[in-house]
ROKE-672014 format. One line per field, with one value per residue (C-alpha): residue number from 1; x, y, z. Coordinates in steps of 0.5 Angstrom, whole numbers, plus 2048, in hexadecimal, padded with zeros to 3 digits. Layout:
BEGIN
vofi	(NUM	...) $
X	(X	...) $
Y	(Y	...) $
Z	(Z	...) $
***
This chain:
BEGIN
vofi	(1	2	3	4	5	6	7	8	9	10	11	12	13	14	15	16	17	18	19	20	21	22	23	24	25	26	27	28	29	30	31	32	33	34	35	36	37	38	39	40	41	42	43	44	45	46	47	48	49	50	51	52	53	54	55	56	57	58	59	60	61	62	63	64	65	66	67	68	69	70	71	72	73	74	75	76	77	78	79	80	81	82	83	84	85	86	87	88	89	90	91	92	93	94	95	96	97	98	99	100	101	102	103	104	105	106	107	108	109	110	111	112	113	114	115	116	117	118	119	120	121	122	123	124	125	126	127	128	129	130	131	132	133	134	135	136	137	138	139	140	141	142	143	144	145	146	147	148	149	150	151	152	153	154	155	156	157	158	159	160	161	162	163	164	165	166	167	168	169	170	171	172	173	174	175	176	177	178	179	180	181	182	183	184	185	186	187	188	189	190	191	192	193	194	195	196	197	198	199	200	201	202	203	204	205	206	207	208	209	210	211	212	213	214	215	216	217	218	219	220	221	222	223	224	225	226	227	228	229	230	231	232	233	234	235	236	237	238	239	240	241	242	243	244	245	246	247	248	249	250	251	252	253	254	255	256	257	258	259	260	261	262	263	264	265	266	267	268	269	270	271	272	273	274	275	276	277	278	279	280	281	282	283	284	285	286	287	288	289	290	291	292	293	294	295	296	297	298	299	300	301	302	303	304	305	306	307	308	309	310	311	312	313	314	315	316	317	318	319	320	321	322	323	324	325	326	327	328	329	330	331	332	333	334	335	336	337	338	339	340	341	342	343	344	345	346	347	348	349	350	351	352	353	354	355	356	357	358	359	360	361	362	363	364	365	366	367	368	369	370	371	372	373	374	375	376	377	378	379	380	381	382	383	384	385	386	387	388	389) $
X	(800	803	804	801	806	80A	812	812	812	80F	810	80A	80C	812	80E	80A	810	814	80D	80C	813	813	80C	80C	811	80F	80C	80F	812	80C	807	80A	80A	803	802	806	804	80B	80F	814	81A	818	817	81E	821	81E	821	828	829	826	827	82B	831	832	839	83D	842	83E	83F	83E	844	848	842	840	839	835	82E	829	825	82B	82C	824	81E	81D	825	824	824	81D	818	81D	81B	822	823	82A	82C	832	832	82C	830	82C	825	820	81E	819	81C	823	821	81D	822	827	823	821	829	82A	824	827	82E	82C	828	82E	833	82F	831	82E	833	839	837	836	83D	840	83D	83F	847	847	844	844	849	84F	84D	84C	852	855	852	84C	845	840	83B	841	843	83C	83B	842	840	839	838	830	830	82E	833	830	830	838	839	835	83A	840	83D	83C	844	842	845	84C	84A	84B	848	84F	84F	849	84B	844	842	846	842	83C	83B	838	832	834	830	82C	82E	827	827	828	822	81B	818	811	80F	80E	808	805	807	805	7FE	7FF	803	802	800	7FB	7F9	7F8	7F4	7F0	7EE	7ED	7E7	7E4	7E4	7E0	7E6	7E7	7EF	7F3	7FB	7FF	806	80A	80E	814	817	81E	821	821	81A	815	80F	80D	807	802	7FF	7F9	7F7	7F0	7F1	7EA	7EA	7F1	7F0	7F6	7F6	7FC	7FD	803	805	80B	810	812	80B	808	801	7FF	7F9	7F6	7F6	7F3	7EE	7EC	7EB	7E7	7E2	7E1	7DE	7DA	7D7	7D5	7D2	7D7	7DD	7E2	7E7	7E8	7EF	7F5	7FC	802	80A	80F	811	811	80C	807	809	803	7FE	7FB	7F8	7F3	7F0	7EC	7EB	7EF	7EA	7E3	7E5	7E2	7E5	7E7	7EB	7F0	7F7	7FD	804	808	80E	815	817	811	80E	80C	806	803	805	7FF	801	808	806	802	807	80B	805	806	80E	80C	80A	80F	815	81A	81F	81A	818	811	812	80F	809	802	7FC	7F8	7FE	7FE	7F6	7F7	7FC	7F8	7F2	7F6	7F8	7F1	7EE	7F3	7F0	7F3	7F3	7F2	7EC	7E9	7EA	7E7	7EA	7EB	7E7	7E1	7E2	7E2	7DC	7D8	7DA	7D9	7D7	7DB	7D9	7DE	7E4	7E1	7E2	7E9	7EB	7EB	7E8	7E6	7EA	7E8	7ED	7EF	7F1	7F5	7FC	801	808) $
Y	(800	807	80C	813	816	81B	81C	823	829	82F	836	835	82E	831	837	832	82D	833	835	82E	82E	835	834	82C	82A	823	822	81B	81A	815	81B	820	81B	81A	822	823	81D	81B	815	815	814	81A	81E	81C	81D	824	826	824	826	82D	82F	836	835	83C	83A	836	834	82F	831	829	827	82A	829	822	824	821	824	81F	823	823	81B	819	81D	823	823	82B	830	833	833	831	834	834	83C	83B	836	839	834	837	837	832	835	833	839	839	83E	83C	835	836	83A	835	830	834	835	82E	82C	831	82F	828	829	82D	828	824	81F	824	829	825	824	82B	82D	828	82A	832	82F	82B	831	838	838	837	83D	841	840	842	849	848	84A	845	847	846	83F	83D	83E	83B	834	834	834	833	837	83E	843	845	83D	83D	844	841	83B	83F	844	83D	83B	835	835	836	83D	842	849	84D	849	84D	854	858	853	856	85C	859	856	84F	84E	84C	848	84C	84A	84A	84C	846	848	847	84E	84C	848	841	841	846	843	83C	83B	841	83F	840	838	83A	840	83B	836	83B	83F	838	836	83D	83F	846	849	850	850	856	856	85B	85E	863	868	86C	872	873	86F	874	877	878	876	870	86E	868	866	862	85E	85B	855	854	85B	85D	863	866	86B	86E	871	874	872	873	86E	86E	86D	869	868	864	860	867	869	863	863	86A	868	862	866	86B	866	863	86A	86A	863	85F	85A	85C	857	851	84E	852	84F	853	851	850	857	85A	85F	859	855	857	856	850	855	857	850	851	858	858	85C	85A	853	855	851	854	850	84A	84C	848	849	848	844	847	84B	849	84F	84B	848	84F	851	855	85A	85A	85C	861	865	866	86B	86E	86F	873	878	878	874	870	874	87A	87C	87B	880	886	881	883	87E	883	882	87B	87A	87E	879	873	877	877	870	86D	871	86E	868	861	85C	857	85A	85A	862	863	867	865	86A	868	861	863	867	862	85D	862	869	86F	873	86E	871	878	877	875	87B	877	87A	878	87B	87B	877	87D	881	87B	87C	876	87A) $
Z	(800	7FE	804	803	807	804	805	801	806	803	807	80A	80D	810	813	816	818	81C	81F	822	824	828	82B	82C	831	833	82B	829	822	820	823	81E	818	819	819	813	80F	80F	810	816	812	80E	814	817	810	80F	816	816	80F	80F	817	818	81C	81F	822	81D	822	826	82D	82F	82C	832	837	83B	83B	835	835	833	82E	82A	829	829	827	825	824	825	82A	828	82E	833	83A	83D	83E	841	83B	838	832	82E	827	823	821	81B	818	812	80E	80E	80D	807	804	805	802	7FC	7FB	7FB	7F6	7F1	7F1	7F1	7EA	7E7	7E6	7E1	7DB	7D7	7DA	7D9	7D2	7D1	7D4	7D0	7C9	7CB	7CD	7C6	7C1	7C4	7C9	7C5	7C0	7C6	7C9	7C2	7C3	7BF	7C2	7C4	7BE	7B9	7BC	7BC	7B4	7B3	7B7	7B6	7BD	7BF	7C6	7C6	7C8	7CF	7D1	7CF	7D3	7D9	7D9	7D9	7DF	7E3	7E1	7DF	7D8	7D5	7D3	7D9	7DA	7D8	7D1	7CF	7CE	7D0	7D5	7DB	7DA	7DD	7E4	7E4	7E9	7F0	7F4	7FA	801	804	80C	810	815	815	814	817	81E	81C	820	81B	815	817	814	810	80A	803	802	808	804	7FD	801	804	7FE	7FA	7FF	7FF	7F8	7FA	7FE	7FD	7FD	7FE	7FD	801	800	802	7FD	800	7FD	800	805	80B	809	80F	80B	807	803	804	7FE	7FE	7F8	7F7	7F3	7F0	7ED	7EC	7F0	7F4	7FA	7FD	805	808	80E	813	812	819	81C	816	819	813	816	818	811	80E	814	812	80B	80D	811	80B	807	80D	80E	806	807	804	806	801	804	808	806	807	803	805	805	80B	80C	813	812	812	818	81B	816	819	81E	818	819	820	823	82A	82D	82A	828	821	81B	815	810	80F	80E	80B	809	803	803	804	7FE	7FA	7F7	7F1	7F6	7F6	7EF	7ED	7F3	7F1	7E9	7EB	7EF	7E8	7E6	7ED	7EB	7E5	7E9	7EF	7EC	7F1	7F5	7F6	7FD	800	806	802	7FF	802	802	7FE	7F8	7F9	7F8	7F2	7EF	7F1	7EE	7E7	7E8	7E9	7E4	7DF	7DA	7DA	7D5	7DA	7DC	7D5	7D4	7DB	7E1	7E8	7EA	7E6	7E8	7F0	7EF	7EC	7F1	7F7	7F6	7F4	7FA	7FE	7F9	7FA	802	800	7FC	7F5	7EF	7E8	7E3	7DC	7D7	7D3	7D9	7DC	7DD	7DF	7E0) $
***
């Protein structure tokens, strides 16, 4: 009989694993395996392979004390209640584990049989002529090599072939793309992310097709600006709003709660699901779900996976229209909310091909009521008067 257990770990699985390791001190491996729908061997492998060593030098090599947590499950210091322990250097962190596993996965696919054949083909045809001073284009013509120039240059940049970058006269003028070193710390509390990952979001909206989703993000001017812009994108109508906020005290839940109440005042629930990224300004977004004072439920909140802006691509794409008004590198300190409302009035009055020539303003007004947009200082502008620059 085929087992239904899954050995592959997604980011959501790793978040749940860290959450259980941090908060369930007496949880057995068998119990955790049932919670995650994994085999015990898969959990053992995941922890031991992707654990974060805070101190590379093992303190226990010079100590007679051996912590039992290091030689049996959970094999980490997560959830340790010994506050006086000075050996807490083996921690399972979901973000670090995910990046480490992804890197291993990518590297394992880079040295395929096809790659080896390609390297051999380049070295036997193009490389000898390029080393004589010919360009890649001329060497391709002379040898009839079927590979494209970009493919050959990619293998050159990686250092996999006999040609080196200094053998190409113009290649040294351009920098090769370097691998980005992501931060090694989780930006949001694991207790907040657990149950609110992008995978949880997909499960939630698939079970509730009529969900009214908004995507929220931040736009930054200069690094030392005191102001930033919170953008709110309505997925159904593609309408986007912008709100200035203080970067030192980003009260995003308050802004969204105020927006929610504007719709309720006019008799409409304009959103019930919020999707945000892992930015620190959204660390308290989960408080929007239930009001602490009244206990009133507002909406469900979810977070994209770290550095996965493609998971809310619609919101990111709309930022391109905003950047036509205020290009990157310009300060927001002198920007006013009135000017911001004017900019988004132009953006929302701009027809979209994906909406069959309709504007986000028209679709939102059809779904709800234009008076809501009037309350938010967003006005309809005639197409001939729309200025996107």
